[in-house]
C-alpha positions as CSV (number, residue, x, y, z in Angstrom):
1,M,0.0,0.0,0.0
2,I,1.5,3.3,-1.0
3,G,2.2,5.8,1.7
4,T,2.1,3.3,4.6
5,K,5.0,1.7,6.6
6,P,5.5,-2.1,6.5
7,G,3.1,-3.9,8.6
8,K,0.5,-6.7,8.9
9,W,-3.3,-6.6,8.2
10,H,-5.1,-8.1,11.2
11,R,-8.7,-9.5,11.1
12,A,-10.6,-7.2,13.5
13,A,-14.3,-8.0,13.3
14,A,-17.2,-8.8,11.1
15,T,-18.9,-5.8,9.7
16,S,-22.2,-7.0,11.4
17,N,-20.4,-6.6,14.8
18,I,-20.7,-2.8,14.6
19,E,-23.9,-0.9,14.3
20,D,-24.2,2.4,12.5
21,D,-22.6,5.3,14.5
22,D,-21.1,3.0,17.1
23,V,-17.7,1.9,18.4
24,L,-16.2,-1.5,19.3
25,G,-13.0,-2.2,21.1
26,V,-10.8,-5.0,19.9
27,L,-7.3,-6.4,20.7
28,L,-5.1,-6.9,17.7
29,G,-1.5,-8.1,17.2
30,D,0.1,-11.5,17.5
31,Q,-0.4,-11.3,21.3
32,G,-3.3,-8.7,21.6
33,E,-0.9,-6.0,22.3
34,H,-2.7,-3.3,20.2
35,E,-5.9,-1.9,21.7
36,V,-7.9,-0.6,18.8
37,A,-11.4,1.1,18.5
38,L,-13.4,0.3,15.4
39,Y,-16.1,2.7,14.3
40,K,-18.9,2.6,11.7
41,I,-19.8,6.1,10.8
42,Q,-22.3,6.9,8.0
43,G,-21.6,3.4,6.6
44,N,-17.8,3.9,6.6
45,F,-15.4,2.0,8.8
46,Y,-12.5,3.6,10.8
47,A,-9.9,2.4,13.4
48,T,-8.1,4.4,16.1
49,A,-6.1,3.7,19.2
50,D,-8.6,2.7,22.0
51,R,-7.0,4.9,24.7
52,C,-7.7,8.5,25.2
53,T,-4.4,10.6,25.0
54,H,-5.5,12.6,28.0
55,Q,-5.9,10.0,30.8
56,T,-6.1,6.6,29.0
57,A,-9.7,5.9,29.3
58,R,-11.1,3.3,26.8
59,L,-12.6,5.3,23.9
60,S,-14.6,2.1,23.0
61,D,-16.6,3.0,26.1
62,G,-17.3,6.4,24.8
63,L,-20.1,7.9,22.7
64,V,-20.0,8.4,18.9
65,I,-21.3,11.9,18.1
66,D,-21.5,12.7,14.3
67,D,-17.9,11.8,13.1
68,C,-16.3,12.2,16.6
69,I,-15.7,10.0,19.6
70,E,-16.3,11.4,23.1
71,C,-14.1,10.1,25.9
72,P,-16.3,8.7,28.7
73,L,-13.9,10.1,31.4
74,H,-13.8,13.9,30.8
75,Q,-15.8,14.3,27.5
76,G,-12.9,15.3,25.3
77,R,-13.6,14.7,21.6
78,F,-11.6,13.3,18.7
79,H,-12.4,13.4,15.0
80,V,-12.5,9.8,14.1
81,P,-11.3,9.8,10.5
82,T,-8.3,11.9,11.3
83,G,-7.6,11.4,15.0
84,K,-7.5,15.2,15.6
85,A,-8.1,16.4,19.2
86,K,-11.2,18.6,19.0
87,N,-11.8,20.1,22.5
88,A,-10.4,20.3,25.9
89,P,-9.2,18.5,27.9
90,V,-7.7,16.6,24.9
91,S,-4.9,18.2,23.1
92,I,-2.8,15.3,21.7
93,D,-4.1,13.7,18.5
94,L,-5.2,10.1,18.4
95,K,-3.4,7.5,16.4
96,T,-5.4,6.2,13.4
97,Y,-5.0,2.9,11.4
98,P,-5.7,2.1,7.8
99,V,-8.9,-0.1,7.4
100,K,-10.1,-2.4,4.6
101,V,-13.2,-4.5,4.3
102,E,-13.1,-7.8,2.4
103,Q,-16.1,-10.2,2.3
104,D,-17.8,-8.5,5.3
105,V,-14.6,-8.7,7.4
106,I,-12.8,-5.6,8.7
107,Y,-9.1,-5.6,8.6
108,V,-6.7,-3.1,10.4
109,L,-3.2,-2.5,9.3
110,I,-0.8,-2.4,12.3
111,E,2.5,-0.9,11.1
112,D,5.8,-2.4,12.2
113,T,6.9,-0.6,15.4
114,Q,10.6,-0.7,14.3
115,F,9.7,2.0,11.7
116,D,7.9,4.5,14.1
């Protein structure tokens, strides 16, 4: 894939596991070391880190509002497609991951950490 670092596509969930305008937390990686939040927003799938950059609450426990995820701890919001921090108290952007869907399965690309 052009523009991405070497990595591995991980099977994350079936498309039917996520309702419209909702979020689902999953563990990915060979040993479940990557906490990822999967989203379905207006029919599109996205993936971000599952931990808030403010105080590490699970975003998969948060609320999807339009195209943002609201942290359940202090109500900071992130723009899901870009990971951009939108309002206080969050100020550090959220990591996003490339997503593809094949035969009703959502895959997330986890880049090799040695290239970060």
